[in-house]
N, C-alpha and C positions, 0 to 999 in steps of 0.2 A: 484174714479179714479181708473180701474185696469192697471195692467201691464203685458205685455207679451210676448215673446220672439219667433221671427219664422227667418226660414232658409234664408226668403227674404221677402222682401216688394215690391209691385210696388203702385206707386202713379201715383192714374189716371186712370181713365177706359176708356182711348177711343180706338182704333184699336189694339194698340200693347199691351196694358197691359192685357187685360183679355186671350189674345191668350198667351202671354206670361207666365202668372199668372196659366193657364190650363196646359203648357208645362211643368211647373219645378213641380207643382203637380204630375205630369204623372211619373216625376222622382224619386220621391219620397220626395219633401221636403214640408215643411208646409210656406206656403203661407199666406200673409195675402195683399188685394187689395182694397186699401182706395180710394175711392172715394166721394167726397162732394156733387154730382149732378146727371145725371140719368145714369145707365151704357150706356154705348155705343157710348160716347162721342161727338163733332160735329158732325160727320157721320150719325149715326142714330138717332138722334135727331134734330137737328139742318143742318143738312148740306147736304148729300149726298142723301139719305133716301128720307126725305120729300120733298126734289127741284125736285127729279128724277121721283117722283111719281106726284108733280105738273103741269111737264114739259110734262107728258104723256097727261095731257089734256087739254095744252094749245097746244099739237101738232093735236088732235084730234079735236080740234075746229079749227083750222089754215088748216086743212084738209076738212074739211067740207065746209067752206067758200069757199077752190077749188074745192069741189067738180063737177061743172061743167063742169070744164074742161075735166074731164076723164067720160064725160057723163053720171054722174049721178044729178040729183033733188032731193035735199033736200027741199028747201024753206029757209027763213030767219033762222038764226043760231043764239042761243041765249045761252048763259052759264050763268049755276048756280053756283054762285061763291062756296055760301055755302055747297052745294055738293061737289064741287071739293077739298075743304077743308078739309072736314069730311073722302073723300077718301084718302087723306094725310095723315091725323093724325091716322088713323087706322092703314095705314103701320106702320107708326113710332110706334105705342102703340102695336103692333103683331112682329114686329122687337124686341122690346126695351123687350119683355114679354118673345119670346125665346132665348134670351141672359141671362134674368135674370135665367129662368129656368135651363139652361145647366150650369150657373156655382153655383147655388144655390147647384146641384147635387153631385160637384166634393168633393171627400172626400180629406181633407188636404190644402181644401180654406178656408180663414177668411175673409167672405167682413164687411169692415167698413167703412159704410155709415158716416162719416167727411171728414170734410176739411183737409187733412192732411200734416203737414209742418216738417223739421230736427230743433230739438235740442239739437245738438250737440252730444257727443260720451261719452262710457261708456264702457272703455275699447276698448276693438277691434271690438265695435258695436257701431251700431250709431241708435240715437233715434228717433223716429220718434212719434210727438204729433198728434192725429187724436181723436177731441172732450174730453171725460174724459178717452181715452186709452191713454196710454203711450206704446209704441210698442220698441223694441231693434230687431237689425240682422246687420250682418256682410253683409249684400248685398243689395243695393235702388236701383229702377230701377225707374226712371223719366218719363211719358207721362203724361203730364197734357194738351198740345194743347195748342191754340192761343184762344185769342178772337180778336174782331172788335176794329179797332184803329181808337180812335178819331180825328181827326186834329183840331190844335187851330185855326178854323176860327170863326172872329169876329161874336158873336151873337150865334154862334152851340147851346149853353147851354141852352138858354133861347128859344130857337126854337123847339119844339114839330120837331123828329125823329124819324126814322127806324135802325135797323144794320138786317143784316141777319137772327137775332133770332125772334126779334121782327115781320120783316117783315110777318114772319109765322105764327101768331099769329093774321091776321086784318081779321074781320067777314064780313067786306066790303071790296069789291073791290073800290081800289083807284079812283076817278075820275081822275088825271092826278098824277103819279109819276114821280116826279123829283129826280134823283140820280146822288149823286158826285164822282165820279170814273170811269174808263175806262178799270177795270179786269173784271178777269173771273168771279168773281160773280154779277158784274153789269152786264157784259152784258149777262147772264144767267139767271137774275132775270127780267131784263130789258125786255126782247124778250119775256119771259114766262107770264109777266103781259098784254105787248100786246096783246099778241093774247087772252089773256083772256077776254081783252076788253080795258085795259086800255089805254089813251094817254100816253105818255111816252117821257120823254126828262133828254139825257144824259150831262154832265159836265164834261171834263177831262180836268185839268191845263197841260198836254202834249200836246206835236203837234198831238200825235194818241194814238188811240186805242190798248193795249194789247201792252205795247211798248217793253217788250220781244221779240216778236215776229217779223221777218223780215217785212221791211216798205211794199212790195206788199201784204203782207197775213192780214198785221191790216188795208190796203184798203179795200181787198177786204172784211172781216169781214165790215168795215163800207159801205159800199155799199149793203150787206146783210143788214141791219139793216135801214138803209135809205127806202130801196127797202119797208120794211113792217111799216114805216110811222114813224117810232123811231126820235124825233129828237135831233141830235147831235150837242153839242157845244168843240169843240178841242181848245186847246191853248191857254185857256183865263184864267184869274186871277178873284178868288171870293173875294170883297171887304167886303161882308158881309151877313152874313143869317138873317132874321126875320121872327116871325110868320107874317099870310097872315091880309090884311086887317081887317077884321073880328075877327080876333083872331084863326082863325083856317088856317091848314095848312101851308104854307109856302113860301116867296121867298126870291129867291138867285139875290143876286146883284152883276154886275161883274165890273171890274173896266173900262170898257170902256162904262158903262153905260147901257148896256142892264139887263132888268128884268124877270127872268122865275120864273113863279107862279107855284104851286102842290097845290093839294089837299094832299098829304103825300109827306113824303123828306126819302130818304134812303140814309144813308152816308154808299160806301163802298170801303174806299180808303187802305185798306190794313191790318195787321194784327197783334196784338201784343201778343208775349209770355206770358204765365201764369206763370213766374217762380220769381215775384214778391214778393209774400205771401210764400212762399217754404223753408224759414229759410236756404239759402243757405248758409250767412255768419259764421252761426255756426261750419258749419265744412269747412268752409274755402274754399266754392266753389264759383270759379269767372264766370259771365257772359260776354256776349260783349256791345259794346254800345248801341245794340237795345235790351238787355233783354235777348240773346238766349245764351244756353249752347252748346258750343264746346266740338268735341270728336273725337276721332282717328279714325279708320277703322273699330275697332271694336264696339265704340259704347258707349267708356267708357271713362268717363270723366278725368281731372286732377286730380280728388281725387278717387284713390283705392276705390273700392266696392260699384261707385255707377255710374250707367249708365244714359246714355240720349237717349228717343225715342221719334220718329216721329215729330212732327212741333218746337220742341223746340231745336231740334236740327239742325237747319236751312240746312238739307241735301235737303229738297221738304217737301212741304205745304202740303201735297195729302194722302187721307186712307192710298192709295196702296203702299205709301212709308210707313207712319208708321207700317202697314203691316208687308211690308217684313223686317223693322228692328227689329220684336219681331221673327223672321225666323232667321233673321244673329246672335243675340243676345242666342235664344234657344240654336244652333249647338255648337256656340264656347263656353257655359260653358259645353257642354255634350264633349268637345274636338276636337272640329271644328275649320277649320280656313276661316272661311267666312271675306269676308271684303265688306265693304258699299263702297268704294273705286272705286269696280270693275267692279258697276250696273250702266246704262245707265239712263239717267234723261230720262222719258216717263209720259206724260200725257194728258188730253182730257179735255176742256170745252166742257161743253155740250150746246152750240146752237145748234141750229136746221138750218142745218145742223151742226156737230160738228166741232169742231179743234181739232190737235192731233199732237203731237211732239215728237220724239225720237233723243236722242244726240245733236249733233252741230246746230247750226244755220249758214246763209249764213256770218253774220259778226264775226263769230268767224275764220272763215276759213285765213281771213287776215293775222294774225301769222305764220300759215303753210304754206298759198303762197308764204311769206316773207322769210321763212326758205328753200326753193324750192321746197316745197312739191308739187306733181302733184293732183291735184284736180279737178273733172269734177260736173258739177250740169245739174239736169232736171229739168226742169218746163214745167208740163201740166195739162189744165183747165179739169177741169171735165165736160163743155161742149160737150166736146167730147170724152167722155168715152160712150159707147153703154148701161151700162146698168143706167146712171144716165140719158139718155136720152129718156132711155123706161119708166123711172120713173118720168119724169119733175121734176126731182132731180136736176139742171146743176149748181149749186150756187158751186162756188169755185176753187181750185186748187192743182194740189200733187208736191210736191217739193221733190227732191233727192240730197244729196249729199254722191261722192262715190271719197275714193283716190284712184287714177290709178295703184297706184306699187303697194300697198296689194291688191286692189281688194276689201276690206270692204267698207262699207256703213259706213257715218261717221256722219249721222244725215236725217231726214226726217222732212216733215211737209204738212199734211192733212187737208184742209177745204173741207168738201165733205160729201155725205151721205157714213154711214159706216165708217168715221176715225177712229172712236173710235174703232173698231174692226180690219181693216186693217195695221194702225199702230202699232198693236202686232205684226203679222208676219214681219213686219222688223225689230222688238225691238228682236226677237227670233232670226231670222236673225245674229244678230247685238250680242247678246248675248252667240251664241255659235259661235259667230268669222267664220260664212258663208262667202260666198263672193257673187258679185251682178252675176255672174255668172252662180252657184247653182241658182239662182231668174229667171233666164233669162231661161235657160235651163229645169228648175222642170216643171210637166204636170199642166197646172190652171184646174179651174172650170169656164165653160162659162155657162149664161153670169153673170159673178162680175165685182166688181169694181177692185179686185185684180190680175183682171188676165191684167189687164192693167200695171203691172208694167216692164214684160220685154220690153213693144213698147216703157215706157217712159225711162228705162235705155237706150234702144240703139238711143235714141234722147239724152242723154246727148252730152253736151258741155264742152269745158275746161274753166274754172274759169282764170283770168289773177291778180297778181298782182298788187295791186296800184300803 
């Protein structure tokens, strides 16, 4: 057993943890970074890096099948699943190796590869136990992320099933992938595996996919997936899950008697915070009913000296939010006055084409309209965007919400080519408190999707209170 004292301890090496640790040692602090699994967290090892790499293979296969539309003859398209997976795993290994090399070269940083948990106090310091190490510090930063939530479906424990982690360890392409859940992970992976050659069926107990999105957006996503041959079962009740008749695969039985069978079952119904084994009670640190740690706008918990960053603070389960958290905390520790409450929620779902959103949804405007605010909305189909027509990428739509009194954008949603990039242009205008007039009057580049924003703005119409 070894005991050591640090100026700060970071538990969790996802997107916020390593960068915050680096920032703190650059300021002269002695820091311990505690992580039981691979450095880089979900993003590098089980999320963004591998899935977007695999997405590219799926997109290439999809475009190859469409090649004749563009006057290109390629013959039958075959996917080598093993090669696609090898490419993905190499990208993950390279990314993680780069992170390890960077962190390993930082003077003042000690990496402890053990599970870390709080173990009470010693005077003004917190005690952190990590394997055979006992660490003391006045500052603790928690960045432990989330894991897949497994719902209490009868028979699920006895039935072979995958989560977002084990799915990426497959060695053979599933004959048919059945997915329970209609959220972002489900839809991204469902489309990827469909394009790689699997049959895919998605089951969602709610009435529509991506339930947080506006209804017309959800319907557009459903139409896009159906057009690629993905089977959707929406608004159903699952009564039981069981192994296939031969002991392999899975059978999903629904309350109306229908049965969907597949060679593989992926469960993607949500995430669970990794806070249940952090020793929170030892320092009287409480969570909400779902296990998340609540913070103020500086990302401080209700226990002075402990911060919560990333997914576990329930401020957005996105890699970029977690990274942004580290920037806020790091600057505030150096005397800044950054606030997490000042930022707009912004994200993308990386289907192809992607879905992207920033700010408010159409449903959020009901309260504002009831207060007498003048709000307008513009909706424009991607099939009417020149660049989309030229590239035969006409799926989707663009929606803008504008406050007519201030001229500010309230929110935007886009499903379509380059949505993940276009949305950031709107997000930057919102963050800088710019107005629609500035976007309307700026000189755009032709031919692009973004150049249509002035046209879309001009077509906006007032929303009316219900």
